[in-house]
LUMKE-352701 format. One record per residue (C-alpha): x, y, z; residue in one letter. Coordinates in steps of 0.5 Angstrom, whole numbers, plus 500, padded with zeros to 3 digits. Example, Ala and Ser with C-alpha at 12.3 -4.5 7.8 and 13.67 -1.06 7.14 Angstrom:
<rovexs>
525491516A;527498514S;
</rovexs>
This chain:
<rovexs>
460473477M;465478474H;472475471K;478478469V;485475466N;491479469L;494480462K;488484460D;489489466I;493495465P;500495469E;500502473Q;507505474E;509509480R;516512481K;519517486S;523523483P;530521485K;528513483G;529510490K;522508490F;518504484G;513499483R;508497477A;502494479S;495491477K;489493481N;485486480I;479489485S;478495480V;478491474A;473486477L;468492478G;471495485R;469503485E;474506490P;470512491E;464509493S;462509500L;457503499D;461497501L;457493495M;461497490K;467499494R;468491496H;471490503P;478488501F;483490495D;487485491L;493488487A;499484483L;505488485V;512488481R;518492485I;524493480P;531491482K;534496486G;528499488K;523499495S;516500494L;515506498C;518509505P;517505511Y;510506514H;504504518S;497505516H;492507522S;486503519A;488498514E;491491514S;495488509E;496480507L;502479502Y;504473498L;510472494V;510470487V;517471485S;524474486G;527476493R;525481497G;526484504S;521486509V;523491514R;518492520D;520494528R;524487529N;529489523G;529486516I;527479514T;528476507D;522473503V;521469497G;516465493P;511462497G;512466503D;506470506A;506475511F;501480514F;501487517F;495490522Q;494497523P;499501526G;505496524E;510499520A;513496514H;517497508Q;518492502L;524492498T;527488492N;533484494A;535480488G;537481481D;530480478E;523483479D;520482486F;513480485V;507479490Y;500479491Y;497484496V;490484499I;488490503A;482491508D;479498508N;483500502P;486507503R;485509495S;477511497G;479517501G;473517505A;475510509T;479514515G;485511514D;492515514S;499513514C;505515518Y;512515516Y;516514522P;523515519D;521522517S;515524522G;510525516K;503523516W;499522509A;492524511V;485526507I;483533507N;476536506D;476535499R;478527500L;485529497E;491525500E;496530503V;502529506V;504533512V;509534517K;508538524G;510538531T;506535537E;501540540T;496541545D;489538543Y;486545544F;491549541D;488555536G;481553537E;480558543E;
</rovexs>
């Protein structure tokens, strides 16, 4: 058995250049030995667990959907708003919600204190080799993996399948 305490897991912060998006998270699965780069499911784990904190006035990230990842959320504290295809829903402590692949979503702090929740993801993106990509409907961008297993964000126009191939 592996055991960790949340107080011993370092918090990792991420902010957008202009400050609209921001979060701090504790990757519990990695602290429990998950190896995100491994293709061995015993090392990679079949899911990822993180404790996420969104500061007042911030959104986690742009409105997006995953191609191969499901996410389950459980709100711990604070008030949030969740945007999906049906509009915006307010959430608070004890609320749980779920997004399957292809279901666009965005989480935003809607209160005066930090919005804190757990998120459990299957087929977590952070390994690069999972085949997951993200689509951003508001901007028409894709986050995809290149041949070096690095995430790149691209924006393009629809084209024919054989364009540039023959």
